[in-house]
PDB file of N, CA, C and O in Angstrom:
ATOM      1  N   UNK A   1     -13.559 -48.372 -39.193  1.00  0.00           N
ATOM      2  CA  UNK A   1     -12.719 -47.373 -40.051  1.00  0.00           C
ATOM      3  C   UNK A   1     -13.605 -47.192 -41.115  1.00  0.00           C
ATOM      4  O   UNK A   1     -14.167 -48.158 -41.632  1.00  0.00           O
ATOM      5  N   UNK A   2     -13.804 -45.894 -41.538  1.00  0.00           N
ATOM      6  CA  UNK A   2     -14.570 -45.377 -42.536  1.00  0.00           C
ATOM      7  C   UNK A   2     -14.092 -45.590 -43.872  1.00  0.00           C
ATOM      8  O   UNK A   2     -13.019 -45.093 -44.214  1.00  0.00           O
ATOM      9  N   UNK A   3     -14.843 -46.344 -44.735  1.00  0.00           N
ATOM     10  CA  UNK A   3     -14.510 -46.408 -46.320  1.00  0.00           C
ATOM     11  C   UNK A   3     -14.874 -45.253 -47.225  1.00  0.00           C
ATOM     12  O   UNK A   3     -16.000 -45.081 -47.690  1.00  0.00           O
ATOM     13  N   UNK A   4     -13.839 -44.485 -47.432  1.00  0.00           N
ATOM     14  CA  UNK A   4     -14.198 -43.255 -48.145  1.00  0.00           C
ATOM     15  C   UNK A   4     -14.527 -43.538 -49.437  1.00  0.00           C
ATOM     16  O   UNK A   4     -15.279 -42.765 -50.029  1.00  0.00           O
ATOM     17  N   UNK A   5     -14.034 -44.650 -50.059  1.00  0.00           N
ATOM     18  CA  UNK A   5     -14.461 -45.058 -51.413  1.00  0.00           C
ATOM     19  C   UNK A   5     -15.851 -45.245 -51.563  1.00  0.00           C
ATOM     20  O   UNK A   5     -16.429 -44.922 -52.600  1.00  0.00           O
ATOM     21  N   UNK A   6     -16.504 -45.816 -50.456  1.00  0.00           N
ATOM     22  CA  UNK A   6     -18.005 -46.120 -50.450  1.00  0.00           C
ATOM     23  C   UNK A   6     -18.822 -44.741 -50.590  1.00  0.00           C
ATOM     24  O   UNK A   6     -19.796 -44.542 -51.315  1.00  0.00           O
ATOM     25  N   UNK A   7     -18.191 -43.841 -49.723  1.00  0.00           N
ATOM     26  CA  UNK A   7     -18.895 -42.506 -49.684  1.00  0.00           C
ATOM     27  C   UNK A   7     -18.973 -41.863 -50.792  1.00  0.00           C
ATOM     28  O   UNK A   7     -19.988 -41.277 -51.167  1.00  0.00           O
ATOM     29  N   UNK A   8     -17.715 -41.929 -51.522  1.00  0.00           N
ATOM     30  CA  UNK A   8     -17.801 -41.313 -52.870  1.00  0.00           C
ATOM     31  C   UNK A   8     -18.631 -42.165 -53.957  1.00  0.00           C
ATOM     32  O   UNK A   8     -19.255 -41.615 -54.864  1.00  0.00           O
ATOM     33  N   UNK A   9     -18.588 -43.301 -53.814  1.00  0.00           N
ATOM     34  CA  UNK A   9     -19.634 -44.194 -54.606  1.00  0.00           C
ATOM     35  C   UNK A   9     -21.041 -43.795 -54.288  1.00  0.00           C
ATOM     36  O   UNK A   9     -21.793 -43.522 -55.224  1.00  0.00           O
ATOM     37  N   UNK A  10     -21.443 -43.738 -53.111  1.00  0.00           N
ATOM     38  CA  UNK A  10     -22.894 -43.298 -52.855  1.00  0.00           C
ATOM     39  C   UNK A  10     -23.214 -41.873 -53.230  1.00  0.00           C
ATOM     40  O   UNK A  10     -24.385 -41.582 -53.474  1.00  0.00           O
ATOM     41  N   UNK A  11     -22.316 -41.015 -53.291  1.00  0.00           N
ATOM     42  CA  UNK A  11     -22.337 -39.620 -53.689  1.00  0.00           C
ATOM     43  C   UNK A  11     -22.694 -39.557 -55.253  1.00  0.00           C
ATOM     44  O   UNK A  11     -23.594 -38.895 -55.769  1.00  0.00           O
ATOM     45  N   UNK A  12     -21.754 -40.420 -55.892  1.00  0.00           N
ATOM     46  CA  UNK A  12     -22.029 -40.638 -57.379  1.00  0.00           C
ATOM     47  C   UNK A  12     -23.419 -41.024 -57.629  1.00  0.00           C
ATOM     48  O   UNK A  12     -24.002 -40.478 -58.566  1.00  0.00           O
ATOM     49  N   UNK A  13     -23.999 -41.858 -56.942  1.00  0.00           N
ATOM     50  CA  UNK A  13     -25.315 -42.461 -57.107  1.00  0.00           C
ATOM     51  C   UNK A  13     -26.422 -41.497 -56.717  1.00  0.00           C
ATOM     52  O   UNK A  13     -27.585 -41.848 -56.916  1.00  0.00           O
ATOM     53  N   UNK A  14     -26.162 -40.318 -56.180  1.00  0.00           N
ATOM     54  CA  UNK A  14     -27.143 -39.272 -55.794  1.00  0.00           C
ATOM     55  C   UNK A  14     -27.922 -39.612 -54.220  1.00  0.00           C
ATOM     56  O   UNK A  14     -28.986 -39.109 -53.859  1.00  0.00           O
ATOM     57  N   UNK A  15     -27.274 -40.373 -53.601  1.00  0.00           N
ATOM     58  CA  UNK A  15     -27.719 -40.594 -52.000  1.00  0.00           C
ATOM     59  C   UNK A  15     -27.550 -39.183 -51.395  1.00  0.00           C
ATOM     60  O   UNK A  15     -26.652 -38.407 -51.724  1.00  0.00           O
ATOM     61  N   UNK A  16     -28.580 -38.911 -50.404  1.00  0.00           N
ATOM     62  CA  UNK A  16     -27.968 -37.806 -49.515  1.00  0.00           C
ATOM     63  C   UNK A  16     -27.367 -38.272 -48.280  1.00  0.00           C
ATOM     64  O   UNK A  16     -27.353 -39.431 -47.865  1.00  0.00           O
ATOM     65  N   UNK A  17     -26.851 -37.189 -47.715  1.00  0.00           N
ATOM     66  CA  UNK A  17     -25.839 -37.467 -46.566  1.00  0.00           C
ATOM     67  C   UNK A  17     -26.091 -38.465 -45.442  1.00  0.00           C
ATOM     68  O   UNK A  17     -25.249 -39.178 -44.895  1.00  0.00           O
ATOM     69  N   UNK A  18     -27.552 -38.383 -45.163  1.00  0.00           N
ATOM     70  CA  UNK A  18     -28.139 -39.231 -43.986  1.00  0.00           C
ATOM     71  C   UNK A  18     -28.090 -40.683 -44.694  1.00  0.00           C
ATOM     72  O   UNK A  18     -27.524 -41.523 -43.993  1.00  0.00           O
ATOM     73  N   UNK A  19     -28.491 -41.078 -45.743  1.00  0.00           N
ATOM     74  CA  UNK A  19     -28.485 -42.319 -46.281  1.00  0.00           C
ATOM     75  C   UNK A  19     -26.921 -42.945 -46.381  1.00  0.00           C
ATOM     76  O   UNK A  19     -26.679 -44.119 -46.101  1.00  0.00           O
ATOM     77  N   UNK A  20     -26.040 -42.113 -46.763  1.00  0.00           N
ATOM     78  CA  UNK A  20     -24.687 -42.434 -46.944  1.00  0.00           C
ATOM     79  C   UNK A  20     -23.939 -42.759 -45.724  1.00  0.00           C
ATOM     80  O   UNK A  20     -23.008 -43.561 -45.656  1.00  0.00           O
ATOM     81  N   UNK A  21     -24.481 -41.994 -44.675  1.00  0.00           N
ATOM     82  CA  UNK A  21     -23.923 -42.401 -43.270  1.00  0.00           C
ATOM     83  C   UNK A  21     -24.528 -43.575 -42.796  1.00  0.00           C
ATOM     84  O   UNK A  21     -23.810 -44.334 -42.145  1.00  0.00           O
ATOM     85  N   UNK A  22     -25.798 -43.907 -43.004  1.00  0.00           N
ATOM     86  CA  UNK A  22     -26.254 -45.181 -42.610  1.00  0.00           C
ATOM     87  C   UNK A  22     -25.671 -46.346 -43.334  1.00  0.00           C
ATOM     88  O   UNK A  22     -25.434 -47.400 -42.744  1.00  0.00           O
ATOM     89  N   UNK A  23     -25.454 -46.188 -44.502  1.00  0.00           N
ATOM     90  CA  UNK A  23     -25.034 -47.344 -45.226  1.00  0.00           C
ATOM     91  C   UNK A  23     -23.560 -47.598 -45.029  1.00  0.00           C
ATOM     92  O   UNK A  23     -23.078 -48.723 -45.153  1.00  0.00           O
ATOM     93  N   UNK A  24     -22.788 -46.426 -44.689  1.00  0.00           N
ATOM     94  CA  UNK A  24     -21.345 -46.673 -44.455  1.00  0.00           C
ATOM     95  C   UNK A  24     -20.875 -46.798 -43.136  1.00  0.00           C
ATOM     96  O   UNK A  24     -19.701 -47.001 -42.825  1.00  0.00           O
ATOM     97  N   UNK A  25     -22.044 -46.642 -42.197  1.00  0.00           N
ATOM     98  CA  UNK A  25     -21.758 -46.725 -40.741  1.00  0.00           C
ATOM     99  C   UNK A  25     -21.008 -45.813 -40.205  1.00  0.00           C
ATOM    100  O   UNK A  25     -20.152 -46.187 -39.404  1.00  0.00           O
ATOM    101  N   UNK A  26     -21.135 -44.486 -40.495  1.00  0.00           N
ATOM    102  CA  UNK A  26     -20.458 -43.346 -39.966  1.00  0.00           C
ATOM    103  C   UNK A  26     -21.526 -42.314 -39.752  1.00  0.00           C
ATOM    104  O   UNK A  26     -22.718 -42.502 -39.992  1.00  0.00           O
ATOM    105  N   UNK A  27     -21.007 -41.223 -39.286  1.00  0.00           N
ATOM    106  CA  UNK A  27     -21.803 -39.959 -39.101  1.00  0.00           C
ATOM    107  C   UNK A  27     -22.075 -38.988 -40.268  1.00  0.00           C
ATOM    108  O   UNK A  27     -21.281 -38.907 -41.206  1.00  0.00           O
ATOM    109  N   UNK A  28     -23.198 -38.256 -40.204  1.00  0.00           N
ATOM    110  CA  UNK A  28     -23.349 -37.421 -41.363  1.00  0.00           C
ATOM    111  C   UNK A  28     -22.225 -36.435 -41.337  1.00  0.00           C
ATOM    112  O   UNK A  28     -21.886 -35.991 -42.434  1.00  0.00           O
ATOM    113  N   UNK A  29     -21.583 -36.013 -40.269  1.00  0.00           N
ATOM    114  CA  UNK A  29     -20.683 -34.939 -40.257  1.00  0.00           C
ATOM    115  C   UNK A  29     -19.419 -35.632 -40.942  1.00  0.00           C
ATOM    116  O   UNK A  29     -18.711 -34.938 -41.672  1.00  0.00           O
ATOM    117  N   UNK A  30     -19.146 -36.819 -40.760  1.00  0.00           N
ATOM    118  CA  UNK A  30     -18.024 -37.464 -41.602  1.00  0.00           C
ATOM    119  C   UNK A  30     -18.236 -37.513 -43.117  1.00  0.00           C
ATOM    120  O   UNK A  30     -17.309 -37.325 -43.906  1.00  0.00           O
ATOM    121  N   UNK A  31     -19.523 -37.779 -43.501  1.00  0.00           N
ATOM    122  CA  UNK A  31     -19.828 -37.581 -44.877  1.00  0.00           C
ATOM    123  C   UNK A  31     -19.499 -36.065 -45.369  1.00  0.00           C
ATOM    124  O   UNK A  31     -18.850 -35.777 -46.374  1.00  0.00           O
ATOM    125  N   UNK A  32     -20.033 -35.240 -44.528  1.00  0.00           N
ATOM    126  CA  UNK A  32     -19.917 -33.659 -44.903  1.00  0.00           C
ATOM    127  C   UNK A  32     -18.578 -33.321 -45.103  1.00  0.00           C
ATOM    128  O   UNK A  32     -18.244 -32.513 -45.970  1.00  0.00           O
ATOM    129  N   UNK A  33     -17.694 -33.948 -44.277  1.00  0.00           N
ATOM    130  CA  UNK A  33     -16.297 -33.443 -44.146  1.00  0.00           C
ATOM    131  C   UNK A  33     -15.746 -34.008 -45.370  1.00  0.00           C
ATOM    132  O   UNK A  33     -15.115 -33.203 -46.055  1.00  0.00           O
ATOM    133  N   UNK A  34     -15.848 -35.412 -45.884  1.00  0.00           N
ATOM    134  CA  UNK A  34     -15.423 -35.799 -47.101  1.00  0.00           C
ATOM    135  C   UNK A  34     -15.755 -35.098 -48.264  1.00  0.00           C
ATOM    136  O   UNK A  34     -14.912 -34.835 -49.121  1.00  0.00           O
ATOM    137  N   UNK A  35     -17.100 -34.733 -48.359  1.00  0.00           N
ATOM    138  CA  UNK A  35     -17.528 -33.784 -49.486  1.00  0.00           C
ATOM    139  C   UNK A  35     -16.889 -32.382 -49.460  1.00  0.00           C
ATOM    140  O   UNK A  35     -16.494 -31.835 -50.490  1.00  0.00           O
ATOM    141  N   UNK A  36     -16.802 -31.808 -48.199  1.00  0.00           N
ATOM    142  CA  UNK A  36     -15.883 -30.581 -48.240  1.00  0.00           C
ATOM    143  C   UNK A  36     -14.450 -30.800 -48.665  1.00  0.00           C
ATOM    144  O   UNK A  36     -13.942 -29.951 -49.398  1.00  0.00           O
ATOM    145  N   UNK A  37     -13.811 -31.748 -48.319  1.00  0.00           N
ATOM    146  CA  UNK A  37     -12.443 -31.992 -48.613  1.00  0.00           C
ATOM    147  C   UNK A  37     -12.362 -32.279 -50.199  1.00  0.00           C
ATOM    148  O   UNK A  37     -11.404 -31.850 -50.842  1.00  0.00           O
ATOM    149  N   UNK A  38     -13.259 -32.920 -50.729  1.00  0.00           N
ATOM    150  CA  UNK A  38     -13.408 -33.052 -52.134  1.00  0.00           C
ATOM    151  C   UNK A  38     -13.506 -31.747 -53.028  1.00  0.00           C
ATOM    152  O   UNK A  38     -12.895 -31.455 -54.056  1.00  0.00           O
ATOM    153  N   UNK A  39     -14.509 -31.027 -52.282  1.00  0.00           N
ATOM    154  CA  UNK A  39     -14.567 -29.546 -53.074  1.00  0.00           C
ATOM    155  C   UNK A  39     -13.385 -28.865 -52.908  1.00  0.00           C
ATOM    156  O   UNK A  39     -13.032 -28.222 -53.896  1.00  0.00           O
ATOM    157  N   UNK A  40     -12.575 -28.816 -51.810  1.00  0.00           N
ATOM    158  CA  UNK A  40     -11.527 -28.060 -51.370  1.00  0.00           C
ATOM    159  C   UNK A  40     -10.242 -28.438 -52.327  1.00  0.00           C
ATOM    160  O   UNK A  40      -9.466 -27.570 -52.726  1.00  0.00           O
ATOM    161  N   UNK A  41     -10.121 -29.695 -52.617  1.00  0.00           N
ATOM    162  CA  UNK A  41      -8.855 -30.189 -53.609  1.00  0.00           C
ATOM    163  C   UNK A  41      -9.548 -30.068 -54.859  1.00  0.00           C
ATOM    164  O   UNK A  41      -8.823 -30.334 -55.818  1.00  0.00           O
ATOM    165  N   UNK A  42     -10.600 -29.784 -55.118  1.00  0.00           N
ATOM    166  CA  UNK A  42     -11.024 -29.687 -56.478  1.00  0.00           C
ATOM    167  C   UNK A  42     -10.753 -30.878 -57.534  1.00  0.00           C
ATOM    168  O   UNK A  42     -10.256 -30.798 -58.657  1.00  0.00           O
ATOM    169  N   UNK A  43     -11.210 -31.960 -56.864  1.00  0.00           N
ATOM    170  CA  UNK A  43     -11.103 -33.224 -57.690  1.00  0.00           C
ATOM    171  C   UNK A  43     -12.536 -33.918 -58.021  1.00  0.00           C
ATOM    172  O   UNK A  43     -13.393 -33.967 -57.138  1.00  0.00           O
ATOM    173  N   UNK A  44     -12.754 -34.403 -59.198  1.00  0.00           N
ATOM    174  CA  UNK A  44     -14.192 -34.981 -59.434  1.00  0.00           C
ATOM    175  C   UNK A  44     -14.090 -36.489 -58.943  1.00  0.00           C
ATOM    176  O   UNK A  44     -13.025 -37.097 -58.837  1.00  0.00           O
ATOM    177  N   UNK A  45     -15.258 -36.970 -58.677  1.00  0.00           N
ATOM    178  CA  UNK A  45     -15.541 -38.144 -58.099  1.00  0.00           C
ATOM    179  C   UNK A  45     -15.402 -39.147 -59.104  1.00  0.00           C
ATOM    180  O   UNK A  45     -15.467 -40.313 -58.715  1.00  0.00           O
ATOM    181  N   UNK A  46     -15.203 -38.905 -60.457  1.00  0.00           N
ATOM    182  CA  UNK A  46     -14.710 -39.873 -61.531  1.00  0.00           C
ATOM    183  C   UNK A  46     -13.433 -40.170 -61.512  1.00  0.00           C
ATOM    184  O   UNK A  46     -13.038 -41.317 -61.723  1.00  0.00           O
ATOM    185  N   UNK A  47     -12.515 -39.010 -61.217  1.00  0.00           N
ATOM    186  CA  UNK A  47     -11.152 -39.365 -61.061  1.00  0.00           C
ATOM    187  C   UNK A  47     -10.703 -40.267 -59.932  1.00  0.00           C
ATOM    188  O   UNK A  47      -9.557 -40.716 -59.913  1.00  0.00           O
ATOM    189  N   UNK A  48     -11.563 -40.530 -59.020  1.00  0.00           N
ATOM    190  CA  UNK A  48     -11.137 -41.108 -57.723  1.00  0.00           C
ATOM    191  C   UNK A  48     -11.292 -42.695 -57.883  1.00  0.00           C
ATOM    192  O   UNK A  48     -11.079 -43.482 -56.960  1.00  0.00           O
ATOM    193  N   UNK A  49     -11.687 -43.059 -59.158  1.00  0.00           N
ATOM    194  CA  UNK A  49     -12.143 -44.391 -59.452  1.00  0.00           C
ATOM    195  C   UNK A  49     -11.011 -45.221 -59.302  1.00  0.00           C
ATOM    196  O   UNK A  49     -11.326 -46.287 -58.774  1.00  0.00           O
ATOM    197  N   UNK A  50      -9.793 -45.127 -59.573  1.00  0.00           N
ATOM    198  CA  UNK A  50      -8.678 -45.854 -59.670  1.00  0.00           C
ATOM    199  C   UNK A  50      -7.695 -45.802 -58.585  1.00  0.00           C
ATOM    200  O   UNK A  50      -6.591 -46.345 -58.626  1.00  0.00           O
ATOM    201  N   UNK A  51      -8.230 -45.022 -57.482  1.00  0.00           N
ATOM    202  CA  UNK A  51      -7.305 -44.679 -56.343  1.00  0.00           C
ATOM    203  C   UNK A  51      -7.643 -45.640 -55.303  1.00  0.00           C
ATOM    204  O   UNK A  51      -8.827 -45.902 -55.093  1.00  0.00           O
ATOM    205  N   UNK A  52      -6.709 -46.191 -54.631  1.00  0.00           N
ATOM    206  CA  UNK A  52      -6.770 -47.264 -53.560  1.00  0.00           C
ATOM    207  C   UNK A  52      -7.386 -46.358 -52.308  1.00  0.00           C
ATOM    208  O   UNK A  52      -7.371 -45.128 -52.254  1.00  0.00           O
ATOM    209  N   UNK A  53      -7.931 -47.266 -51.318  1.00  0.00           N
ATOM    210  CA  UNK A  53      -8.331 -46.686 -50.105  1.00  0.00           C
ATOM    211  C   UNK A  53      -7.417 -46.014 -49.230  1.00  0.00           C
ATOM    212  O   UNK A  53      -7.848 -45.091 -48.539  1.00  0.00           O
ATOM    213  N   UNK A  54      -6.111 -46.382 -49.160  1.00  0.00           N
ATOM    214  CA  UNK A  54      -5.169 -45.724 -48.453  1.00  0.00           C
ATOM    215  C   UNK A  54      -4.695 -44.403 -49.124  1.00  0.00           C
ATOM    216  O   UNK A  54      -4.354 -43.445 -48.431  1.00  0.00           O
ATOM    217  N   UNK A  55      -4.678 -44.364 -50.575  1.00  0.00           N
ATOM    218  CA  UNK A  55      -4.254 -43.200 -51.197  1.00  0.00           C
ATOM    219  C   UNK A  55      -5.423 -42.236 -51.036  1.00  0.00           C
ATOM    220  O   UNK A  55      -5.096 -41.070 -50.818  1.00  0.00           O
ATOM    221  N   UNK A  56      -6.601 -42.479 -51.097  1.00  0.00           N
ATOM    222  CA  UNK A  56      -7.649 -41.685 -50.926  1.00  0.00           C
ATOM    223  C   UNK A  56      -7.707 -41.047 -49.576  1.00  0.00           C
ATOM    224  O   UNK A  56      -8.068 -39.873 -49.486  1.00  0.00           O
ATOM    225  N   UNK A  57      -7.353 -41.792 -48.444  1.00  0.00           N
ATOM    226  CA  UNK A  57      -7.451 -41.265 -47.127  1.00  0.00           C
ATOM    227  C   UNK A  57      -6.421 -40.368 -46.992  1.00  0.00           C
ATOM    228  O   UNK A  57      -6.698 -39.303 -46.440  1.00  0.00           O
ATOM    229  N   UNK A  58      -5.191 -40.570 -47.402  1.00  0.00           N
ATOM    230  CA  UNK A  58      -4.025 -39.589 -47.241  1.00  0.00           C
ATOM    231  C   UNK A  58      -4.542 -38.339 -48.189  1.00  0.00           C
ATOM    232  O   UNK A  58      -4.373 -37.195 -47.765  1.00  0.00           O
ATOM    233  N   UNK A  59      -5.135 -38.541 -49.397  1.00  0.00           N
ATOM    234  CA  UNK A  59      -5.383 -37.441 -50.130  1.00  0.00           C
ATOM    235  C   UNK A  59      -6.422 -36.443 -49.549  1.00  0.00           C
ATOM    236  O   UNK A  59      -6.314 -35.230 -49.728  1.00  0.00           O
ATOM    237  N   UNK A  60      -7.529 -37.065 -48.779  1.00  0.00           N
ATOM    238  CA  UNK A  60      -8.502 -36.350 -48.152  1.00  0.00           C
ATOM    239  C   UNK A  60      -8.019 -35.643 -46.925  1.00  0.00           C
ATOM    240  O   UNK A  60      -8.310 -34.470 -46.693  1.00  0.00           O
ATOM    241  N   UNK A  61      -7.254 -36.401 -46.126  1.00  0.00           N
ATOM    242  CA  UNK A  61      -7.029 -35.960 -44.808  1.00  0.00           C
ATOM    243  C   UNK A  61      -5.287 -36.101 -44.525  1.00  0.00           C
ATOM    244  O   UNK A  61      -4.877 -36.892 -43.677  1.00  0.00           O
ATOM    245  N   UNK A  62      -4.484 -35.371 -45.214  1.00  0.00           N
ATOM    246  CA  UNK A  62      -3.231 -35.578 -45.037  1.00  0.00           C
ATOM    247  C   UNK A  62      -2.498 -35.148 -43.717  1.00  0.00           C
ATOM    248  O   UNK A  62      -1.349 -35.470 -43.414  1.00  0.00           O
ATOM    249  N   UNK A  63      -3.312 -34.406 -43.020  1.00  0.00           N
ATOM    250  CA  UNK A  63      -2.891 -34.064 -41.791  1.00  0.00           C
ATOM    251  C   UNK A  63      -2.988 -35.115 -40.632  1.00  0.00           C
ATOM    252  O   UNK A  63      -2.448 -34.916 -39.544  1.00  0.00           O
ATOM    253  N   UNK A  64      -3.655 -36.164 -40.902  1.00  0.00           N
ATOM    254  CA  UNK A  64      -3.698 -37.346 -39.923  1.00  0.00           C
ATOM    255  C   UNK A  64      -2.635 -38.209 -40.102  1.00  0.00           C
ATOM    256  O   UNK A  64      -2.219 -38.458 -41.234  1.00  0.00           O
ATOM    257  N   UNK A  65      -2.024 -38.818 -38.848  1.00  0.00           N
ATOM    258  CA  UNK A  65      -0.985 -39.593 -38.811  1.00  0.00           C
ATOM    259  C   UNK A  65      -1.093 -40.932 -39.335  1.00  0.00           C
ATOM    260  O   UNK A  65      -2.012 -41.635 -38.914  1.00  0.00           O
ATOM    261  N   UNK A  66      -0.262 -41.403 -40.223  1.00  0.00           N
ATOM    262  CA  UNK A  66      -0.417 -42.796 -40.671  1.00  0.00           C
ATOM    263  C   UNK A  66      -0.225 -43.822 -39.847  1.00  0.00           C
ATOM    264  O   UNK A  66       0.439 -43.615 -38.831  1.00  0.00           O
ATOM    265  N   UNK A  67      -0.657 -44.886 -40.054  1.00  0.00           N
ATOM    266  CA  UNK A  67      -0.660 -46.000 -39.044  1.00  0.00           C
ATOM    267  C   UNK A  67       0.778 -46.455 -38.383  1.00  0.00           C
ATOM    268  O   UNK A  67       1.014 -46.657 -37.192  1.00  0.00           O
ATOM    269  N   UNK A  68       1.606 -46.548 -39.430  1.00  0.00           N
ATOM    270  CA  UNK A  68       3.052 -46.979 -39.015  1.00  0.00           C
ATOM    271  C   UNK A  68       3.722 -45.879 -38.062  1.00  0.00           C
ATOM    272  O   UNK A  68       4.593 -46.197 -37.252  1.00  0.00           O
ATOM    273  N   UNK A  69       3.264 -44.574 -38.210  1.00  0.00           N
ATOM    274  CA  UNK A  69       4.019 -43.509 -37.591  1.00  0.00           C
ATOM    275  C   UNK A  69       3.355 -43.373 -36.263  1.00  0.00           C
ATOM    276  O   UNK A  69       2.138 -43.555 -36.235  1.00  0.00           O
ATOM    277  N   UNK A  70       3.970 -43.082 -35.178  1.00  0.00           N
ATOM    278  CA  UNK A  70       3.421 -42.667 -33.881  1.00  0.00           C
ATOM    279  C   UNK A  70       3.773 -41.386 -33.534  1.00  0.00           C
ATOM    280  O   UNK A  70       3.678 -40.605 -34.481  1.00  0.00           O
ATOM    281  N   UNK A  71       4.155 -40.894 -32.482  1.00  0.00           N
ATOM    282  CA  UNK A  71       4.562 -39.448 -32.218  1.00  0.00           C
ATOM    283  C   UNK A  71       5.787 -39.023 -32.845  1.00  0.00           C
ATOM    284  O   UNK A  71       6.674 -39.800 -33.200  1.00  0.00           O
ATOM    285  N   UNK A  72       5.816 -37.778 -32.972  1.00  0.00           N
ATOM    286  CA  UNK A  72       6.861 -37.190 -33.648  1.00  0.00           C
ATOM    287  C   UNK A  72       7.894 -36.610 -32.292  1.00  0.00           C
ATOM    288  O   UNK A  72       7.396 -36.110 -31.283  1.00  0.00           O
ATOM    289  N   UNK A  73       9.156 -36.755 -32.456  1.00  0.00           N
ATOM    290  CA  UNK A  73      10.000 -36.281 -31.381  1.00  0.00           C
ATOM    291  C   UNK A  73      10.244 -34.778 -31.596  1.00  0.00           C
ATOM    292  O   UNK A  73      10.778 -34.319 -32.605  1.00  0.00           O
ATOM    293  N   UNK A  74       9.817 -34.077 -30.585  1.00  0.00           N
ATOM    294  CA  UNK A  74      10.007 -32.637 -30.671  1.00  0.00           C
ATOM    295  C   UNK A  74      11.354 -32.199 -30.815  1.00  0.00           C
ATOM    296  O   UNK A  74      12.253 -32.869 -30.308  1.00  0.00           O
ATOM    297  N   UNK A  75      11.612 -31.109 -31.473  1.00  0.00           N
ATOM    298  CA  UNK A  75      12.971 -30.436 -31.678  1.00  0.00           C
ATOM    299  C   UNK A  75      12.854 -29.293 -30.818  1.00  0.00           C
ATOM    300  O   UNK A  75      12.047 -28.385 -31.018  1.00  0.00           O
ATOM    301  N   UNK A  76      13.712 -29.343 -29.800  1.00  0.00           N
ATOM    302  CA  UNK A  76      13.639 -28.168 -28.985  1.00  0.00           C
ATOM    303  C   UNK A  76      14.839 -27.195 -29.227  1.00  0.00           C
ATOM    304  O   UNK A  76      15.137 -26.290 -28.447  1.00  0.00           O
ATOM    305  N   UNK A  77      15.521 -27.487 -30.435  1.00  0.00           N
ATOM    306  CA  UNK A  77      16.740 -26.440 -30.624  1.00  0.00           C
ATOM    307  C   UNK A  77      16.112 -25.413 -31.569  1.00  0.00           C
ATOM    308  O   UNK A  77      16.765 -24.440 -31.945  1.00  0.00           O
TER     309      UNK A  77
END
C-alpha cells in the first residue's frame, strides 16, 4: 500500500519523482497522480501535515472504494 504522506513529505524536501518512487516503493506514475490530485484540489502540502493517512487517501482519491465496502447493489428501477 502506498503511503501518500511519505510522497507529500518527499515532495516538500525537493526530491524528484523517480527518487520519491524509489523511496516509497511505488511507480513514478503514482507519484505523478498524487501531485496532479494535489494540484487539482488546490491544497498546499503544508496543510496536509495534520491529516491521517486514511483521510489523505480519501481526499486524494475519493472515487476508490473504501476497504469495508464491497460492491454496490445495482438499482434496476
